[in-house]
N, C-alpha and C positions, 0 to 999 in steps of 0.2 A: 661549674661551678666556680665559684670563686674562693681567689687561696690570700687567705692570712696577710702572707707575707707582699703581696701586691697592694694590699688594698692603703688609700690617701690616707694618713694617720695628721694632725696636727696636734701641738698641746698648746694652751698659752695662760697666761693669769685670771686666774677672772676675781675681781672687783670682789664685786658682789660676795659673792663665796668667799674670799680670800684663801684661794687655792687655785693648784692649777687643772686644769676641764682637759681628759686626751677627751681627741670626736675620732667621728673615720667618717671621708668622706661617703660610704658607698653605702652606711647606716646613720643617715641624719640625725635619726630620732637615738643612740647610742651616743654617752657620753661616760666616763670614767672622775674624780674629784680623786685626789689624794692633794700632797704637802712637796713633794719636791713632784719635780715636774717629769723626770725619769722612774715613779712612780705612779703616774695617770699614766705617763703611755705604755706599762707594761702591762697597768688593769685596765686599760682598750682595746688593747690586742691581746688578749685573755680574752675580754667577755667576748671578743668577734672573734677565736676561736671556736667557743663555745654557741655564738647560735650560731655558726659555720657547719656546727657537729649535729645541730638542734636539727640543720636544715635536710643537711645530706640523711639523716637519719629518717624526717618525714619523708622527703623524697625514697627511702628505703621499702620506704610500711612499717619503719618502724617508731614511727610517732606516741608517744603517749599517749592512753588516754584518758580525759578529762574526765574527769568523776565529781558532780555535782553531791550535796551536802546529806541526797536523802541516799548515795551511792551507786546512782546512778546515772 
C-alpha cells in the first residue's frame, strides 16, 4: 500500500484559477485549490490520506455499499 508520506506532491500557482493548486503524481486526477501554497499542500495531502484509507478499507472488505435512489 502507498504511504501518503512517500507520495510526490507539487504545489504551483494557477493563473487561470488565481489560486495555488496542490497535486500528487501517484493520483493525477486529484487536486486541491487554496489561497496559499501551504493550504494547497495540506489540502492535497489530506485528500491523499483519505483516499488511501478508503482503498485500505476496500482491500479489507470494509468498503461502503452504494445505495441507489430506490434504496437498493
